[in-house]
SEZAPA-505120 format. One record per atom (N, C-alpha, C): residue number from 0; residue in three letters; atom name; y, z, x. Coordinates in Angstrom, 2 decimals, padded with zeros to 5 digits. Layout:
BEGIN
@n NUM res ALA atom CA north Y up Z east X $
...
//
This chain:
BEGIN
@n 0 res UNK atom N north 083.26 up 104.06 east 099.71 $
@n 0 res UNK atom CA north 085.10 up 104.04 east 100.07 $
@n 0 res UNK atom C north 085.28 up 105.21 east 099.97 $
@n 1 res UNK atom N north 086.49 up 105.77 east 100.61 $
@n 1 res UNK atom CA north 087.42 up 106.94 east 100.82 $
@n 1 res UNK atom C north 088.45 up 106.83 east 099.65 $
@n 2 res UNK atom N north 088.21 up 108.09 east 098.59 $
@n 2 res UNK atom CA north 088.78 up 108.20 east 097.49 $
@n 2 res UNK atom C north 090.33 up 108.19 east 097.79 $
@n 3 res UNK atom N north 090.60 up 108.40 east 098.98 $
@n 3 res UNK atom CA north 092.15 up 108.16 east 099.04 $
@n 3 res UNK atom C north 092.46 up 106.77 east 099.06 $
@n 4 res UNK atom N north 091.80 up 105.81 east 099.69 $
@n 4 res UNK atom CA north 092.05 up 104.47 east 099.72 $
@n 4 res UNK atom C north 091.91 up 104.08 east 098.53 $
@n 5 res UNK atom N north 091.15 up 104.46 east 097.53 $
@n 5 res UNK atom CA north 091.08 up 103.87 east 096.22 $
@n 5 res UNK atom C north 092.28 up 104.23 east 095.39 $
@n 6 res UNK atom N north 092.83 up 105.46 east 095.67 $
@n 6 res UNK atom CA north 094.03 up 105.89 east 094.81 $
@n 6 res UNK atom C north 095.24 up 104.91 east 095.42 $
@n 7 res UNK atom N north 095.41 up 104.76 east 096.74 $
@n 7 res UNK atom CA north 096.26 up 103.83 east 096.92 $
@n 7 res UNK atom C north 096.08 up 102.62 east 096.84 $
@n 8 res UNK atom N north 095.07 up 102.29 east 096.53 $
@n 8 res UNK atom CA north 095.01 up 100.57 east 095.99 $
@n 8 res UNK atom C north 095.17 up 100.70 east 094.46 $
@n 9 res UNK atom N north 094.84 up 101.62 east 093.93 $
@n 9 res UNK atom CA north 095.16 up 101.62 east 092.54 $
@n 9 res UNK atom C north 097.15 up 101.53 east 092.24 $
@n 10 res UNK atom N north 097.47 up 102.56 east 093.23 $
@n 10 res UNK atom CA north 098.87 up 102.27 east 092.86 $
@n 10 res UNK atom C north 099.62 up 100.99 east 093.35 $
@n 11 res UNK atom N north 099.12 up 100.81 east 094.47 $
@n 11 res UNK atom CA north 099.55 up 099.38 east 094.91 $
@n 11 res UNK atom C north 099.24 up 098.19 east 093.92 $
@n 12 res UNK atom N north 098.00 up 098.14 east 092.84 $
@n 12 res UNK atom CA north 097.81 up 097.46 east 091.84 $
@n 12 res UNK atom C north 098.94 up 097.51 east 091.01 $
@n 13 res UNK atom N north 099.18 up 098.76 east 090.73 $
@n 13 res UNK atom CA north 099.95 up 098.75 east 089.62 $
@n 13 res UNK atom C north 101.09 up 098.37 east 089.92 $
@n 14 res UNK atom N north 101.98 up 098.31 east 091.10 $
@n 14 res UNK atom CA north 103.31 up 097.62 east 091.84 $
@n 14 res UNK atom C north 102.67 up 096.40 east 091.60 $
@n 15 res UNK atom N north 101.64 up 096.08 east 092.06 $
@n 15 res UNK atom CA north 101.38 up 094.40 east 091.82 $
@n 15 res UNK atom C north 101.59 up 093.83 east 090.31 $
@n 16 res UNK atom N north 101.08 up 094.73 east 089.60 $
@n 16 res UNK atom CA north 101.22 up 094.25 east 088.32 $
@n 16 res UNK atom C north 102.30 up 094.25 east 087.72 $
@n 17 res UNK atom N north 103.34 up 095.09 east 088.27 $
@n 17 res UNK atom CA north 104.71 up 095.48 east 088.01 $
@n 17 res UNK atom C north 105.40 up 094.05 east 088.37 $
@n 18 res UNK atom N north 105.12 up 093.66 east 089.71 $
@n 18 res UNK atom CA north 105.93 up 092.46 east 090.08 $
@n 18 res UNK atom C north 105.60 up 091.39 east 089.47 $
@n 19 res UNK atom N north 104.50 up 091.00 east 088.70 $
@n 19 res UNK atom CA north 104.45 up 089.70 east 088.49 $
@n 19 res UNK atom C north 104.27 up 089.78 east 086.86 $
@n 20 res UNK atom N north 104.50 up 090.90 east 085.91 $
@n 20 res UNK atom CA north 104.54 up 090.87 east 084.85 $
@n 20 res UNK atom C north 106.07 up 091.59 east 084.39 $
@n 21 res UNK atom N north 107.05 up 091.01 east 083.81 $
@n 21 res UNK atom CA north 108.11 up 091.50 east 083.34 $
@n 21 res UNK atom C north 107.51 up 092.65 east 082.32 $
@n 22 res UNK atom N north 108.32 up 093.47 east 082.15 $
@n 22 res UNK atom CA north 108.13 up 094.86 east 081.02 $
@n 22 res UNK atom C north 108.88 up 094.02 east 079.70 $
@n 23 res UNK atom N north 108.29 up 094.21 east 078.54 $
@n 23 res UNK atom CA north 109.43 up 093.96 east 077.66 $
@n 23 res UNK atom C north 110.63 up 094.72 east 077.31 $
@n 24 res UNK atom N north 111.59 up 093.88 east 076.84 $
@n 24 res UNK atom CA north 113.00 up 094.86 east 076.30 $
@n 24 res UNK atom C north 112.89 up 095.47 east 075.23 $
@n 25 res UNK atom N north 111.74 up 095.91 east 074.73 $
@n 25 res UNK atom CA north 111.54 up 096.29 east 073.27 $
@n 25 res UNK atom C north 111.63 up 097.72 east 073.34 $
@n 26 res UNK atom N north 112.65 up 098.59 east 072.46 $
@n 26 res UNK atom CA north 112.59 up 099.65 east 072.55 $
@n 26 res UNK atom C north 111.55 up 100.65 east 072.10 $
@n 27 res UNK atom N north 110.86 up 100.90 east 072.96 $
@n 27 res UNK atom CA north 109.50 up 102.08 east 072.83 $
@n 27 res UNK atom C north 109.59 up 103.30 east 072.94 $
@n 28 res UNK atom N north 110.96 up 103.60 east 073.15 $
@n 28 res UNK atom CA north 110.96 up 105.18 east 073.37 $
@n 28 res UNK atom C north 111.54 up 105.91 east 071.96 $
@n 29 res UNK atom N north 110.22 up 106.96 east 071.63 $
@n 29 res UNK atom CA north 110.40 up 107.51 east 070.38 $
@n 29 res UNK atom C north 111.70 up 108.23 east 070.53 $
@n 30 res UNK atom N north 111.89 up 108.90 east 071.38 $
@n 30 res UNK atom CA north 113.31 up 109.75 east 071.23 $
@n 30 res UNK atom C north 114.59 up 109.05 east 071.10 $
@n 31 res UNK atom N north 114.61 up 107.83 east 072.08 $
@n 31 res UNK atom CA north 115.82 up 107.04 east 071.91 $
@n 31 res UNK atom C north 115.70 up 106.21 east 070.29 $
@n 32 res UNK atom N north 114.71 up 105.89 east 069.75 $
@n 32 res UNK atom CA north 114.58 up 105.46 east 068.52 $
@n 32 res UNK atom C north 115.19 up 106.65 east 067.28 $
@n 33 res UNK atom N north 114.84 up 107.78 east 067.77 $
@n 33 res UNK atom CA north 115.03 up 108.86 east 066.78 $
@n 33 res UNK atom C north 116.77 up 109.06 east 066.97 $
@n 34 res UNK atom N north 117.06 up 109.62 east 068.14 $
@n 34 res UNK atom CA north 118.56 up 109.94 east 068.46 $
@n 34 res UNK atom C north 119.35 up 108.74 east 068.77 $
@n 35 res UNK atom N north 119.15 up 107.75 east 069.26 $
@n 35 res UNK atom CA north 120.24 up 107.06 east 069.90 $
@n 35 res UNK atom C north 120.64 up 106.91 east 071.27 $
@n 36 res UNK atom N north 119.77 up 108.28 east 071.80 $
@n 36 res UNK atom CA north 120.49 up 108.75 east 073.16 $
@n 36 res UNK atom C north 119.17 up 108.38 east 074.13 $
@n 37 res UNK atom N north 119.30 up 108.02 east 075.59 $
@n 37 res UNK atom CA north 118.05 up 107.99 east 076.25 $
@n 37 res UNK atom C north 117.37 up 109.04 east 076.92 $
@n 38 res UNK atom N north 116.17 up 108.99 east 076.95 $
@n 38 res UNK atom CA north 115.49 up 110.22 east 077.19 $
@n 38 res UNK atom C north 115.28 up 110.14 east 078.91 $
@n 39 res UNK atom N north 114.92 up 111.19 east 079.60 $
@n 39 res UNK atom CA north 114.81 up 111.19 east 080.82 $
@n 39 res UNK atom C north 113.98 up 110.21 east 081.68 $
@n 40 res UNK atom N north 113.12 up 109.44 east 080.90 $
@n 40 res UNK atom CA north 112.47 up 108.59 east 081.34 $
@n 40 res UNK atom C north 112.63 up 107.39 east 080.95 $
@n 41 res UNK atom N north 113.78 up 107.04 east 079.99 $
@n 41 res UNK atom CA north 114.03 up 105.68 east 079.65 $
@n 41 res UNK atom C north 114.41 up 104.84 east 080.75 $
@n 42 res UNK atom N north 113.86 up 103.50 east 080.69 $
@n 42 res UNK atom CA north 114.27 up 102.39 east 081.67 $
@n 42 res UNK atom C north 113.46 up 103.01 east 082.82 $
@n 43 res UNK atom N north 112.57 up 103.68 east 083.00 $
@n 43 res UNK atom CA north 111.75 up 104.02 east 084.35 $
@n 43 res UNK atom C north 110.68 up 102.88 east 084.51 $
@n 44 res UNK atom N north 110.41 up 102.23 east 083.31 $
@n 44 res UNK atom CA north 109.26 up 100.76 east 083.71 $
@n 44 res UNK atom C north 109.85 up 099.96 east 084.17 $
@n 45 res UNK atom N north 110.87 up 099.60 east 083.78 $
@n 45 res UNK atom CA north 111.43 up 098.59 east 084.01 $
@n 45 res UNK atom C north 112.25 up 098.74 east 085.36 $
@n 46 res UNK atom N north 112.73 up 100.01 east 085.86 $
@n 46 res UNK atom CA north 113.46 up 100.02 east 087.40 $
@n 46 res UNK atom C north 112.20 up 100.36 east 088.01 $
@n 47 res UNK atom N north 110.82 up 100.46 east 087.83 $
@n 47 res UNK atom CA north 109.87 up 100.29 east 088.72 $
@n 47 res UNK atom C north 109.35 up 099.13 east 089.08 $
@n 48 res UNK atom N north 109.56 up 098.13 east 087.83 $
@n 48 res UNK atom CA north 109.22 up 096.87 east 088.04 $
@n 48 res UNK atom C north 110.31 up 096.19 east 089.02 $
@n 49 res UNK atom N north 111.47 up 096.48 east 088.96 $
@n 49 res UNK atom CA north 112.25 up 095.87 east 089.48 $
@n 49 res UNK atom C north 112.18 up 096.35 east 091.09 $
@n 50 res UNK atom N north 111.95 up 097.53 east 091.23 $
@n 50 res UNK atom CA north 111.76 up 098.13 east 092.73 $
@n 50 res UNK atom C north 110.39 up 097.62 east 093.28 $
@n 51 res UNK atom N north 109.55 up 097.20 east 092.48 $
@n 51 res UNK atom CA north 108.05 up 096.26 east 092.91 $
@n 51 res UNK atom C north 108.81 up 094.82 east 093.62 $
@n 52 res UNK atom N north 109.88 up 094.45 east 092.72 $
@n 52 res UNK atom CA north 110.33 up 093.07 east 093.12 $
@n 52 res UNK atom C north 111.39 up 093.10 east 094.35 $
@n 53 res UNK atom N north 111.82 up 094.23 east 094.62 $
@n 53 res UNK atom CA north 112.77 up 094.36 east 095.58 $
@n 53 res UNK atom C north 114.08 up 094.67 east 095.42 $
@n 54 res UNK atom N north 114.36 up 094.89 east 093.92 $
@n 54 res UNK atom CA north 115.49 up 094.84 east 093.31 $
@n 54 res UNK atom C north 116.00 up 095.95 east 093.36 $
@n 55 res UNK atom N north 116.80 up 096.59 east 094.33 $
@n 55 res UNK atom CA north 116.74 up 097.94 east 094.59 $
@n 55 res UNK atom C north 118.01 up 098.29 east 093.58 $
@n 56 res UNK atom N north 118.96 up 097.55 east 093.69 $
@n 56 res UNK atom CA north 120.19 up 097.97 east 093.20 $
@n 56 res UNK atom C north 120.14 up 097.86 east 091.63 $
@n 57 res UNK atom N north 119.22 up 096.50 east 091.16 $
@n 57 res UNK atom CA north 119.03 up 096.75 east 089.57 $
@n 57 res UNK atom C north 118.36 up 097.84 east 088.99 $
@n 58 res UNK atom N north 117.35 up 098.19 east 089.85 $
@n 58 res UNK atom CA north 116.40 up 099.57 east 089.81 $
@n 58 res UNK atom C north 117.06 up 100.78 east 089.47 $
@n 59 res UNK atom N north 118.22 up 100.69 east 090.54 $
@n 59 res UNK atom CA north 119.03 up 102.14 east 090.41 $
@n 59 res UNK atom C north 120.04 up 102.09 east 089.26 $
@n 60 res UNK atom N north 120.25 up 101.16 east 088.66 $
@n 60 res UNK atom CA north 120.87 up 100.65 east 087.60 $
@n 60 res UNK atom C north 120.37 up 101.08 east 086.17 $
@n 61 res UNK atom N north 118.80 up 100.72 east 086.21 $
@n 61 res UNK atom CA north 118.25 up 101.03 east 085.04 $
@n 61 res UNK atom C north 117.61 up 102.52 east 085.22 $
@n 62 res UNK atom N north 117.47 up 103.12 east 086.14 $
@n 62 res UNK atom CA north 117.35 up 104.59 east 086.25 $
@n 62 res UNK atom C north 117.51 up 105.23 east 087.74 $
@n 63 res UNK atom N north 118.48 up 106.03 east 087.91 $
@n 63 res UNK atom CA north 118.67 up 106.30 east 088.81 $
@n 63 res UNK atom C north 117.68 up 107.34 east 089.87 $
@n 64 res UNK atom N north 116.86 up 107.59 east 089.33 $
@n 64 res UNK atom CA north 115.71 up 108.22 east 090.05 $
@n 64 res UNK atom C north 114.41 up 107.28 east 090.07 $
@n 65 res UNK atom N north 114.54 up 106.23 east 090.07 $
@n 65 res UNK atom CA north 113.52 up 105.14 east 090.16 $
@n 65 res UNK atom C north 112.67 up 105.43 east 091.42 $
@n 66 res UNK atom N north 113.73 up 105.41 east 092.81 $
@n 66 res UNK atom CA north 112.85 up 105.62 east 094.11 $
@n 66 res UNK atom C north 112.10 up 106.99 east 094.15 $
@n 67 res UNK atom N north 112.43 up 108.03 east 093.34 $
@n 67 res UNK atom CA north 111.93 up 109.51 east 093.49 $
@n 67 res UNK atom C north 110.69 up 109.23 east 092.62 $
@n 68 res UNK atom N north 110.59 up 108.38 east 091.65 $
@n 68 res UNK atom CA north 109.18 up 108.20 east 090.99 $
@n 68 res UNK atom C north 108.35 up 107.44 east 091.78 $
@n 69 res UNK atom N north 108.84 up 106.27 east 092.42 $
@n 69 res UNK atom CA north 107.88 up 105.56 east 093.03 $
@n 69 res UNK atom C north 107.59 up 106.61 east 094.19 $
@n 70 res UNK atom N north 108.22 up 107.02 east 094.83 $
@n 70 res UNK atom CA north 107.76 up 108.10 east 095.72 $
@n 70 res UNK atom C north 106.79 up 109.08 east 095.30 $
@n 71 res UNK atom N north 106.70 up 109.63 east 094.22 $
@n 71 res UNK atom CA north 105.97 up 110.63 east 093.48 $
@n 71 res UNK atom C north 104.46 up 109.84 east 093.39 $
@n 72 res UNK atom N north 104.77 up 108.75 east 093.04 $
@n 72 res UNK atom CA north 103.48 up 107.77 east 092.57 $
@n 72 res UNK atom C north 102.63 up 107.56 east 093.95 $
@n 73 res UNK atom N north 103.25 up 107.32 east 094.95 $
@n 73 res UNK atom CA north 102.57 up 106.93 east 096.26 $
@n 73 res UNK atom C north 102.02 up 108.60 east 096.76 $
@n 74 res UNK atom N north 102.84 up 109.68 east 096.77 $
@n 74 res UNK atom CA north 102.54 up 110.70 east 097.22 $
@n 74 res UNK atom C north 101.12 up 111.16 east 096.18 $
@n 75 res UNK atom N north 101.19 up 110.89 east 094.98 $
@n 75 res UNK atom CA north 099.97 up 111.36 east 094.38 $
@n 75 res UNK atom C north 098.84 up 110.51 east 094.62 $
@n 76 res UNK atom N north 099.16 up 109.17 east 095.08 $
@n 76 res UNK atom CA north 097.85 up 108.68 east 095.52 $
@n 76 res UNK atom C north 097.29 up 108.98 east 096.56 $
@n 77 res UNK atom N north 098.50 up 109.36 east 097.65 $
@n 77 res UNK atom CA north 098.10 up 109.73 east 098.94 $
@n 77 res UNK atom C north 097.41 up 111.09 east 099.00 $
@n 78 res UNK atom N north 097.88 up 112.20 east 098.43 $
@n 78 res UNK atom CA north 097.35 up 113.30 east 098.49 $
@n 78 res UNK atom C north 097.63 up 113.99 east 096.84 $
@n 79 res UNK atom N north 096.45 up 113.69 east 096.03 $
@n 79 res UNK atom CA north 096.81 up 114.11 east 094.98 $
@n 79 res UNK atom C north 096.63 up 115.89 east 094.71 $
@n 80 res UNK atom N north 096.11 up 116.61 east 095.77 $
@n 80 res UNK atom CA north 096.19 up 118.25 east 095.58 $
@n 80 res UNK atom C north 097.52 up 118.85 east 096.33 $
@n 81 res UNK atom N north 098.39 up 117.92 east 096.69 $
@n 81 res UNK atom CA north 099.40 up 118.72 east 097.38 $
@n 81 res UNK atom C north 100.53 up 118.52 east 096.48 $
@n 82 res UNK atom N north 100.92 up 119.29 east 095.65 $
@n 82 res UNK atom CA north 101.81 up 119.30 east 094.61 $
@n 82 res UNK atom C north 103.31 up 120.14 east 094.86 $
@n 83 res UNK atom N north 103.56 up 120.71 east 096.15 $
@n 83 res UNK atom CA north 104.38 up 121.37 east 096.24 $
@n 83 res UNK atom C north 105.75 up 120.92 east 095.79 $
@n 84 res UNK atom N north 106.17 up 119.61 east 096.06 $
@n 84 res UNK atom CA north 107.21 up 119.16 east 096.02 $
@n 84 res UNK atom C north 107.34 up 118.80 east 094.36 $
@n 85 res UNK atom N north 106.29 up 118.78 east 093.48 $
@n 85 res UNK atom CA north 106.54 up 118.06 east 092.21 $
@n 85 res UNK atom C north 107.38 up 119.36 east 091.13 $
@n 86 res UNK atom N north 107.37 up 120.21 east 091.06 $
@n 86 res UNK atom CA north 108.46 up 121.04 east 090.38 $
@n 86 res UNK atom C north 109.72 up 120.82 east 090.64 $
@n 87 res UNK atom N north 110.21 up 120.46 east 092.16 $
@n 87 res UNK atom CA north 111.61 up 120.19 east 092.07 $
@n 87 res UNK atom C north 111.76 up 118.66 east 091.56 $
@n 88 res UNK atom N north 110.94 up 117.58 east 091.96 $
@n 88 res UNK atom CA north 111.06 up 116.23 east 091.29 $
@n 88 res UNK atom C north 110.85 up 116.49 east 089.68 $
@n 89 res UNK atom N north 110.19 up 117.13 east 089.17 $
@n 89 res UNK atom CA north 110.27 up 117.24 east 087.74 $
@n 89 res UNK atom C north 111.51 up 117.74 east 087.31 $
@n 90 res UNK atom N north 112.01 up 119.00 east 087.92 $
@n 90 res UNK atom CA north 113.55 up 119.42 east 087.34 $
@n 90 res UNK atom C north 114.42 up 118.74 east 087.96 $
@n 91 res UNK atom N north 114.18 up 117.64 east 088.73 $
@n 91 res UNK atom CA north 115.41 up 116.46 east 089.02 $
@n 91 res UNK atom C north 115.65 up 115.30 east 087.81 $
@n 92 res UNK atom N north 114.14 up 115.18 east 086.91 $
@n 92 res UNK atom CA north 113.94 up 114.37 east 085.96 $
@n 92 res UNK atom C north 114.72 up 115.05 east 084.89 $
@n 93 res UNK atom N north 114.18 up 116.40 east 084.72 $
@n 93 res UNK atom CA north 114.77 up 117.10 east 083.88 $
@n 93 res UNK atom C north 116.46 up 117.15 east 083.63 $
@n 94 res UNK atom N north 116.98 up 117.71 east 084.60 $
@n 94 res UNK atom CA north 118.65 up 117.72 east 084.95 $
@n 94 res UNK atom C north 119.16 up 116.25 east 084.59 $
@n 95 res UNK atom N north 118.39 up 115.04 east 085.34 $
@n 95 res UNK atom CA north 118.88 up 114.01 east 084.94 $
@n 95 res UNK atom C north 118.76 up 113.61 east 083.12 $
@n 96 res UNK atom N north 117.73 up 113.87 east 082.93 $
@n 96 res UNK atom CA north 117.97 up 113.84 east 081.45 $
@n 96 res UNK atom C north 118.61 up 114.16 east 080.59 $
@n 97 res UNK atom N north 118.98 up 115.85 east 080.93 $
@n 97 res UNK atom CA north 120.09 up 116.23 east 080.02 $
@n 97 res UNK atom C north 121.17 up 115.74 east 080.15 $
@n 98 res UNK atom N north 121.77 up 115.17 east 081.36 $
@n 98 res UNK atom CA north 122.90 up 114.76 east 081.84 $
@n 98 res UNK atom C north 122.95 up 113.37 east 080.89 $
@n 99 res UNK atom N north 121.99 up 112.60 east 080.93 $
@n 99 res UNK atom CA north 122.11 up 111.24 east 080.26 $
@n 99 res UNK atom C north 122.26 up 111.83 east 078.65 $
@n 100 res UNK atom N north 121.92 up 112.82 east 078.16 $
@n 100 res UNK atom CA north 122.00 up 112.80 east 076.89 $
@n 100 res UNK atom C north 123.20 up 113.46 east 076.56 $
@n 101 res UNK atom N north 123.56 up 114.30 east 077.57 $
@n 101 res UNK atom CA north 124.94 up 114.86 east 077.14 $
@n 101 res UNK atom C north 126.07 up 113.89 east 077.40 $
@n 102 res UNK atom N north 126.14 up 113.29 east 078.26 $
@n 102 res UNK atom CA north 127.22 up 112.36 east 078.96 $
@n 102 res UNK atom C north 126.83 up 111.20 east 078.16 $
//
């Protein structure tokens, strides 16, 4: 089987699991537990689960960069050696994270 097809199947499988299983509302982020402020990735799992169910507005409320994270996962599955856009995406998450902490 084609390695690309396997990677895409894994990503689609993750979204299928997120579609059927709702993540818990437990505070599992150590940064948030210690500081009381959200980290750059807080809410991303629940947002990806909402995206898997087609609830785009809810996903954006949980984490504004959830569509970017989903597209990054699909890009990673499609072509893992093609990482030209990853620094820009990481910078977007870092800027968003700093803004969440400061504001």
